[in-house]
N, CA, C and O atoms as CSV, one atom per row, in Angstrom:
chain,resi,resn,atom,element,x,y,z
A,1,MET,N,N,64.490,129.955,45.909
A,1,MET,CA,C,64.069,130.342,47.251
A,1,MET,C,C,63.624,129.000,47.708
A,1,MET,O,O,63.103,128.137,47.001
A,2,LEU,N,N,63.881,128.931,48.919
A,2,LEU,CA,C,63.437,127.684,49.782
A,2,LEU,C,C,62.231,127.820,50.433
A,2,LEU,O,O,61.840,128.948,50.731
A,3,SER,N,N,61.533,126.764,50.720
A,3,SER,CA,C,60.375,126.829,51.510
A,3,SER,C,C,60.757,127.212,52.983
A,3,SER,O,O,61.910,127.094,53.397
A,4,PRO,N,N,59.704,127.683,53.757
A,4,PRO,CA,C,60.023,128.028,54.995
A,4,PRO,C,C,60.523,126.986,55.902
A,4,PRO,O,O,61.213,127.343,56.856
A,5,ILE,N,N,60.210,125.510,55.688
A,5,ILE,CA,C,60.653,124.620,56.460
A,5,ILE,C,C,62.237,124.117,56.025
A,5,ILE,O,O,63.110,123.847,56.850
A,6,ALA,N,N,62.376,124.064,54.773
A,6,ALA,CA,C,63.905,123.917,54.230
A,6,ALA,C,C,64.685,125.070,54.855
A,6,ALA,O,O,65.696,124.803,55.504
A,7,GLN,N,N,64.296,126.303,54.709
A,7,GLN,CA,C,65.092,127.429,55.154
A,7,GLN,C,C,65.381,127.220,56.589
A,7,GLN,O,O,66.500,127.435,57.056
A,8,ALA,N,N,64.375,126.802,57.295
A,8,ALA,CA,C,64.524,126.645,58.781
A,8,ALA,C,C,65.803,125.571,59.070
A,8,ALA,O,O,66.723,125.872,59.831
A,9,VAL,N,N,65.738,124.382,58.414
A,9,VAL,CA,C,66.713,123.469,58.418
A,9,VAL,C,C,68.059,124.087,58.189
A,9,VAL,O,O,68.952,123.945,59.024
A,10,LEU,N,N,68.232,124.766,57.088
A,10,LEU,CA,C,69.570,125.416,56.613
A,10,LEU,C,C,69.925,126.536,57.843
A,10,LEU,O,O,71.017,126.570,58.410
A,11,ASP,N,N,68.953,127.313,58.099
A,11,ASP,CA,C,69.410,128.338,59.069
A,11,ASP,C,C,69.652,127.581,60.342
A,11,ASP,O,O,70.520,128.107,61.039
A,12,ALA,N,N,69.158,126.571,60.796
A,12,ALA,CA,C,69.629,126.015,62.055
A,12,ALA,C,C,70.940,125.445,62.047
A,12,ALA,O,O,71.662,125.410,63.043
A,13,PHE,N,N,71.279,124.946,60.789
A,13,PHE,CA,C,72.540,124.259,60.597
A,13,PHE,C,C,73.568,125.319,60.744
A,13,PHE,O,O,74.501,125.166,61.533
A,14,LEU,N,N,73.419,126.553,59.906
A,14,LEU,CA,C,74.314,127.658,60.020
A,14,LEU,C,C,74.407,128.596,61.184
A,14,LEU,O,O,75.276,129.458,61.315
A,15,CYS,N,N,73.364,128.330,62.070
A,15,CYS,CA,C,73.525,129.118,63.267
A,15,CYS,C,C,74.026,128.118,64.311
A,15,CYS,O,O,74.189,128.578,65.441
A,16,SER,N,N,74.260,126.999,64.140
A,16,SER,CA,C,74.697,125.963,65.266
A,16,SER,C,C,76.153,126.416,65.604
A,16,SER,O,O,76.898,126.927,64.768
A,17,PRO,N,N,76.511,126.170,66.980
A,17,PRO,CA,C,77.797,126.446,67.434
A,17,PRO,C,C,78.803,125.686,66.641
A,17,PRO,O,O,78.472,124.724,65.947
A,18,GLY,N,N,80.114,126.140,66.747
A,18,GLY,CA,C,81.104,125.347,65.956
A,18,GLY,C,C,81.871,126.380,65.033
A,18,GLY,O,O,81.973,127.590,65.237
A,19,GLU,N,N,82.357,125.698,64.040
A,19,GLU,CA,C,83.216,126.532,63.125
A,19,GLU,C,C,82.246,127.510,62.278
A,19,GLU,O,O,81.022,127.409,62.202
A,20,GLU,N,N,83.020,128.421,61.693
A,20,GLU,CA,C,82.169,129.417,60.843
A,20,GLU,C,C,82.012,128.780,59.463
A,20,GLU,O,O,82.854,128.114,58.862
A,21,PRO,N,N,80.874,129.082,59.102
A,21,PRO,CA,C,80.557,128.517,57.616
A,21,PRO,C,C,81.534,128.871,56.595
A,21,PRO,O,O,82.058,129.984,56.551
A,22,MET,N,N,81.796,127.880,55.733
A,22,MET,CA,C,82.979,128.266,54.765
A,22,MET,C,C,82.186,128.689,53.494
A,22,MET,O,O,81.222,128.080,53.031
A,23,PRO,N,N,82.721,129.782,53.024
A,23,PRO,CA,C,82.139,130.494,51.817
A,23,PRO,C,C,82.255,129.566,50.407
A,23,PRO,O,O,83.286,129.025,50.007
A,24,GLY,N,N,81.080,129.530,49.835
A,24,GLY,CA,C,81.054,128.695,48.656
A,24,GLY,C,C,80.873,127.264,48.875
A,24,GLY,O,O,80.971,126.544,47.881
A,25,TRP,N,N,80.605,126.682,50.102
A,25,TRP,CA,C,80.534,125.304,50.596
A,25,TRP,C,C,78.929,124.903,50.066
A,25,TRP,O,O,77.991,125.679,50.252
A,26,ASP,N,N,78.802,123.830,49.512
A,26,ASP,CA,C,77.492,123.194,49.116
A,26,ASP,C,C,76.880,122.636,50.280
A,26,ASP,O,O,76.845,121.416,50.442
A,27,TYR,N,N,76.298,123.602,51.267
A,27,TYR,CA,C,75.496,122.894,52.490
A,27,TYR,C,C,74.277,122.204,52.123
A,27,TYR,O,O,73.894,121.252,52.802
A,28,GLY,N,N,73.614,122.615,51.071
A,28,GLY,CA,C,72.436,121.972,50.668
A,28,GLY,C,C,72.616,120.433,50.296
A,28,GLY,O,O,71.791,119.576,50.611
A,29,ARG,N,N,73.794,120.182,49.586
A,29,ARG,CA,C,73.939,118.737,49.246
A,29,ARG,C,C,74.199,117.955,50.610
A,29,ARG,O,O,73.647,116.890,50.887
A,30,ASP,N,N,75.018,118.553,51.343
A,30,ASP,CA,C,75.399,117.822,52.654
A,30,ASP,C,C,74.210,117.656,53.615
A,30,ASP,O,O,74.036,116.625,54.264
A,31,LEU,N,N,73.437,118.680,53.668
A,31,LEU,CA,C,72.275,118.416,54.616
A,31,LEU,C,C,71.298,117.605,53.935
A,31,LEU,O,O,70.652,116.849,54.660
A,32,ALA,N,N,71.042,117.594,52.675
A,32,ALA,CA,C,70.291,116.570,51.884
A,32,ALA,C,C,70.714,115.191,52.395
A,32,ALA,O,O,69.892,114.453,52.939
A,33,ALA,N,N,71.969,114.848,52.227
A,33,ALA,CA,C,72.375,113.600,52.555
A,33,ALA,C,C,72.149,113.142,54.006
A,33,ALA,O,O,71.901,111.959,54.239
A,34,ALA,N,N,72.234,114.096,55.023
A,34,ALA,CA,C,71.928,113.821,56.397
A,34,ALA,C,C,70.638,113.613,56.383
A,34,ALA,O,O,70.239,112.615,56.983
A,35,LEU,N,N,69.804,114.355,55.809
A,35,LEU,CA,C,68.211,114.107,56.117
A,35,LEU,C,C,67.761,112.756,55.448
A,35,LEU,O,O,66.921,111.999,55.936
A,36,ARG,N,N,68.390,112.567,54.335
A,36,ARG,CA,C,68.072,111.124,53.718
A,36,ARG,C,C,68.370,110.050,54.634
A,36,ARG,O,O,67.592,109.136,54.906
A,37,ALA,N,N,69.633,110.218,55.138
A,37,ALA,CA,C,70.007,109.092,56.165
A,37,ALA,C,C,69.104,108.925,57.420
A,37,ALA,O,O,68.792,107.844,57.919
A,38,ALA,N,N,68.715,110.210,57.873
A,38,ALA,CA,C,67.770,110.303,58.966
A,38,ALA,C,C,66.445,109.613,58.697
A,38,ALA,O,O,65.866,108.861,59.481
A,39,ALA,N,N,66.013,109.997,57.391
A,39,ALA,CA,C,64.739,109.410,57.049
A,39,ALA,C,C,64.705,107.788,57.033
A,39,ALA,O,O,63.778,107.111,57.477
A,40,ASP,N,N,65.871,107.305,56.448
A,40,ASP,CA,C,66.028,105.884,56.334
A,40,ASP,C,C,66.162,105.061,57.846
A,40,ASP,O,O,65.763,103.919,58.074
A,41,GLN,N,N,66.800,105.932,58.738
A,41,GLN,CA,C,66.848,105.378,60.167
A,41,GLN,C,C,65.442,105.545,60.786
A,41,GLN,O,O,64.932,104.636,61.440
A,42,VAL,N,N,64.860,106.660,60.578
A,42,VAL,CA,C,63.496,106.784,61.369
A,42,VAL,C,C,62.338,105.868,60.653
A,42,VAL,O,O,61.489,105.291,61.332
A,43,VAL,N,N,62.374,105.794,59.348
A,43,VAL,CA,C,61.412,104.863,58.837
A,43,VAL,C,C,62.074,103.974,57.930
A,43,VAL,O,O,62.188,104.324,56.756
A,44,PRO,N,N,62.572,102.758,58.354
A,44,PRO,CA,C,63.278,101.870,57.650
A,44,PRO,C,C,62.349,101.106,56.657
A,44,PRO,O,O,61.136,101.009,56.842
A,45,VAL,N,N,62.976,100.595,55.640
A,45,VAL,CA,C,62.182,99.677,54.895
A,45,VAL,C,C,62.510,98.189,55.075
A,45,VAL,O,O,63.682,97.837,54.940
A,46,PRO,N,N,61.614,97.342,55.353
A,46,PRO,CA,C,60.093,97.495,55.247
A,46,PRO,C,C,59.742,98.164,56.510
A,46,PRO,O,O,60.351,98.039,57.573
A,47,ILE,N,N,58.666,98.911,56.283
A,47,ILE,CA,C,57.866,99.713,57.329
A,47,ILE,C,C,57.315,98.858,58.206
A,47,ILE,O,O,56.505,98.013,57.824
A,48,ASP,N,N,57.768,98.997,59.767
A,48,ASP,CA,C,57.154,98.106,60.727
A,48,ASP,C,C,56.032,98.802,61.361
A,48,ASP,O,O,56.141,99.452,62.401
A,49,ALA,N,N,54.949,98.642,60.696
A,49,ALA,CA,C,53.774,99.288,61.254
A,49,ALA,C,C,52.633,98.253,61.665
A,49,ALA,O,O,52.485,97.204,61.037
A,50,LYS,N,N,51.854,98.593,62.721
A,50,LYS,CA,C,50.992,97.626,63.214
A,50,LYS,C,C,49.588,97.903,62.666
A,50,LYS,O,O,48.695,97.083,62.878
A,51,THR,N,N,49.377,98.911,62.040
A,51,THR,CA,C,48.063,99.086,61.333
A,51,THR,C,C,48.241,99.822,60.002
A,51,THR,O,O,49.252,100.517,59.895
A,52,PRO,N,N,47.449,99.763,59.049
A,52,PRO,CA,C,47.541,100.411,57.750
A,52,PRO,C,C,47.748,102.015,57.922
A,52,PRO,O,O,48.590,102.651,57.289
A,53,GLU,N,N,46.922,102.529,58.802
A,53,GLU,CA,C,47.019,103.939,59.189
A,53,GLU,C,C,48.539,104.390,59.703
A,53,GLU,O,O,49.075,105.445,59.365
A,54,GLU,N,N,49.035,103.556,60.439
A,54,GLU,CA,C,50.339,103.743,61.098
A,54,GLU,C,C,51.191,103.655,59.883
A,54,GLU,O,O,51.896,104.642,59.673
A,55,HIS,N,N,51.265,102.654,59.028
A,55,HIS,CA,C,52.085,102.663,57.899
A,55,HIS,C,C,52.041,103.799,57.001
A,55,HIS,O,O,53.074,104.140,56.425
A,56,TRP,N,N,50.917,104.438,56.815
A,56,TRP,CA,C,50.788,105.555,55.820
A,56,TRP,C,C,51.281,106.782,56.659
A,56,TRP,O,O,51.844,107.692,56.051
A,57,ALA,N,N,51.130,106.860,57.857
A,57,ALA,CA,C,51.533,108.044,58.678
A,57,ALA,C,C,53.066,107.799,58.766
A,57,ALA,O,O,53.694,108.857,58.764
A,58,LEU,N,N,53.883,106.601,58.849
A,58,LEU,CA,C,55.225,106.767,58.828
A,58,LEU,C,C,55.831,107.054,57.430
A,58,LEU,O,O,56.893,107.667,57.324
A,59,LEU,N,N,55.065,106.551,56.250
A,59,LEU,CA,C,55.381,106.811,55.127
A,59,LEU,C,C,55.282,108.273,54.879
A,59,LEU,O,O,56.147,108.775,54.161
A,60,GLY,N,N,54.415,108.967,55.337
A,60,GLY,CA,C,54.232,110.309,55.205
A,60,GLY,C,C,55.438,111.231,55.738
A,60,GLY,O,O,55.893,112.230,55.180
A,61,VAL,N,N,55.845,110.651,56.963
A,61,VAL,CA,C,57.068,111.323,57.652
A,61,VAL,C,C,58.197,111.337,56.742
A,61,VAL,O,O,58.849,112.328,56.416
A,62,LYS,N,N,58.383,109.984,56.314
A,62,LYS,CA,C,59.600,109.779,55.394
A,62,LYS,C,C,59.629,110.579,54.188
A,62,LYS,O,O,60.681,111.037,53.743
A,63,ASN,N,N,58.469,110.764,53.635
A,63,ASN,CA,C,58.433,111.553,52.326
A,63,ASN,C,C,58.534,113.005,52.711
A,63,ASN,O,O,59.145,113.778,51.973
A,64,LYS,N,N,58.080,113.336,53.604
A,64,LYS,CA,C,58.236,114.853,54.073
A,64,LYS,C,C,59.928,115.219,54.134
A,64,LYS,O,O,60.457,116.174,53.565
A,65,LEU,N,N,60.525,114.324,54.871
A,65,LEU,CA,C,61.944,114.518,55.121
A,65,LEU,C,C,62.558,114.395,53.894
A,65,LEU,O,O,63.463,115.201,53.682
A,66,LEU,N,N,62.256,113.452,52.874
A,66,LEU,CA,C,62.904,113.260,51.511
A,66,LEU,C,C,62.545,114.504,50.782
A,66,LEU,O,O,63.403,114.962,50.028
A,67,ALA,N,N,61.439,115.102,50.888
A,67,ALA,CA,C,61.140,116.336,50.157
A,67,ALA,C,C,61.912,117.498,50.358
A,67,ALA,O,O,62.289,118.250,49.459
A,68,ILE,N,N,62.154,117.632,51.658
A,68,ILE,CA,C,63.080,118.749,52.395
A,68,ILE,C,C,64.498,118.436,51.759
A,68,ILE,O,O,65.152,119.337,51.234
A,69,ALA,N,N,64.913,117.237,51.818
A,69,ALA,CA,C,66.260,116.967,51.479
A,69,ALA,C,C,66.301,117.324,49.798
A,69,ALA,O,O,67.235,117.997,49.363
A,70,ASP,N,N,65.380,116.899,49.023
A,70,ASP,CA,C,65.307,117.201,47.691
A,70,ASP,C,C,65.415,118.804,47.396
A,70,ASP,O,O,66.131,119.297,46.525
A,71,GLU,N,N,64.660,119.440,48.190
A,71,GLU,CA,C,64.631,120.939,48.033
A,71,GLU,C,C,66.021,121.516,48.236
A,71,GLU,O,O,66.594,122.216,47.401
A,72,LEU,N,N,66.575,121.120,49.560
A,72,LEU,CA,C,67.942,121.694,49.794
A,72,LEU,C,C,69.078,121.311,48.717
A,72,LEU,O,O,69.940,122.112,48.356
A,73,LYS,N,N,68.978,120.050,48.273
A,73,LYS,CA,C,69.910,119.673,47.354
A,73,LYS,C,C,69.712,120.526,46.017
A,73,LYS,O,O,70.683,120.963,45.399
A,74,GLY,N,N,68.430,120.728,45.622
A,74,GLY,CA,C,68.091,121.547,44.350
A,74,GLY,C,C,68.439,122.879,44.401
A,74,GLY,O,O,68.754,123.444,43.354
A,75,ALA,N,N,68.434,123.607,45.688
A,75,ALA,CA,C,68.866,124.919,45.939
A,75,ALA,C,C,70.142,125.252,45.448
A,75,ALA,O,O,70.393,126.397,45.071
A,76,TYR,N,N,71.045,124.256,45.420
A,76,TYR,CA,C,72.435,124.663,45.032
A,76,TYR,C,C,72.744,123.951,43.672
A,76,TYR,O,O,73.901,124.003,43.254
A,77,ASP,N,N,71.882,123.357,43.028
A,77,ASP,CA,C,72.278,122.839,41.699
A,77,ASP,C,C,72.307,123.780,40.537
A,77,ASP,O,O,72.633,123.373,39.422
Protein backbone atom coordinates (compact mmCIF):
# COMPACT_ATOMS: atom_id res chain seq x y z
CA MET A 1 0.00 0.00 0.00
CA LEU A 2 1.35 3.40 -1.00
CA SER A 3 1.37 6.55 1.08
CA PRO A 4 -1.16 9.19 0.01
CA ILE A 5 1.59 11.23 -1.69
CA ALA A 6 3.01 8.31 -3.68
CA GLN A 7 -0.51 7.19 -4.59
CA ALA A 8 -1.30 10.71 -5.84
CA VAL A 9 1.76 10.61 -8.12
CA LEU A 10 0.73 7.22 -9.51
CA ASP A 11 -2.90 8.31 -9.92
CA ALA A 12 -1.89 11.51 -11.71
CA PHE A 13 0.23 9.50 -14.11
CA LEU A 14 -2.44 6.89 -14.78
CA CYS A 15 -5.12 9.56 -15.30
CA SER A 16 -3.06 11.67 -17.68
CA PRO A 17 -4.32 11.98 -21.24
CA GLY A 18 -2.74 9.73 -23.81
CA GLU A 19 -2.54 6.03 -24.31
CA GLU A 20 -4.31 3.60 -22.03
CA PRO A 21 -2.16 2.05 -19.28
CA MET A 22 -0.69 -1.28 -20.28
CA PRO A 23 -1.68 -4.21 -18.04
CA GLY A 24 1.24 -5.63 -16.09
CA TRP A 25 3.55 -2.70 -16.82
CA ASP A 26 5.86 -1.70 -13.94
CA TYR A 27 4.85 1.95 -13.67
CA GLY A 28 6.42 2.29 -10.23
CA ARG A 29 9.90 1.62 -11.60
CA ASP A 30 9.51 4.13 -14.41
CA LEU A 31 7.94 6.81 -12.22
CA ALA A 32 10.70 6.29 -9.66
CA ALA A 33 13.34 6.87 -12.34
CA ALA A 34 11.57 10.04 -13.49
CA LEU A 35 11.34 11.37 -9.92
CA ARG A 36 15.03 10.65 -9.30
CA ALA A 37 15.96 12.53 -12.46
CA ALA A 38 13.73 15.44 -11.43
CA ALA A 39 15.29 15.50 -7.95
CA ASP A 40 18.77 15.70 -9.48
CA GLN A 41 17.69 18.59 -11.71
CA VAL A 42 15.86 20.52 -8.98
CA VAL A 43 18.61 20.08 -6.40
CA PRO A 44 21.90 19.32 -8.16
CA VAL A 45 25.04 18.35 -6.26
CA PRO A 46 26.78 20.40 -5.02
CA ILE A 47 23.81 22.28 -3.64
CA ASP A 48 23.99 25.96 -4.59
CA ALA A 49 22.58 27.53 -1.44
CA LYS A 50 23.21 30.99 -0.06
CA THR A 51 22.64 30.04 3.58
CA PRO A 52 22.83 26.88 5.67
CA GLU A 53 19.05 27.05 6.12
CA GLU A 54 18.53 27.14 2.35
CA HIS A 55 20.95 24.22 1.93
CA TRP A 56 18.99 22.07 4.39
CA ALA A 57 15.65 23.11 2.90
CA LEU A 58 16.79 22.13 -0.60
CA LEU A 59 18.22 18.85 0.68
CA GLY A 60 14.88 18.18 2.37
CA VAL A 61 13.03 18.68 -0.91
CA LYS A 62 15.40 16.32 -2.70
CA ASN A 63 15.09 13.70 0.03
CA LYS A 64 11.28 13.84 -0.10
CA LEU A 65 11.30 13.29 -3.88
CA LEU A 66 13.75 10.40 -3.50
CA ALA A 67 11.61 8.85 -0.74
CA ILE A 68 8.54 8.93 -3.00
CA ALA A 69 10.64 7.37 -5.79
CA ASP A 70 11.82 4.60 -3.45
CA GLU A 71 8.26 3.92 -2.36
CA LEU A 72 6.95 3.71 -5.92
CA LYS A 73 9.76 1.38 -6.97
CA GLY A 74 9.29 -0.79 -3.88
CA ALA A 75 5.55 -1.12 -4.48
CA TYR A 76 6.19 -3.32 -7.51
CA ASP A 77 9.21 -5.30 -6.30
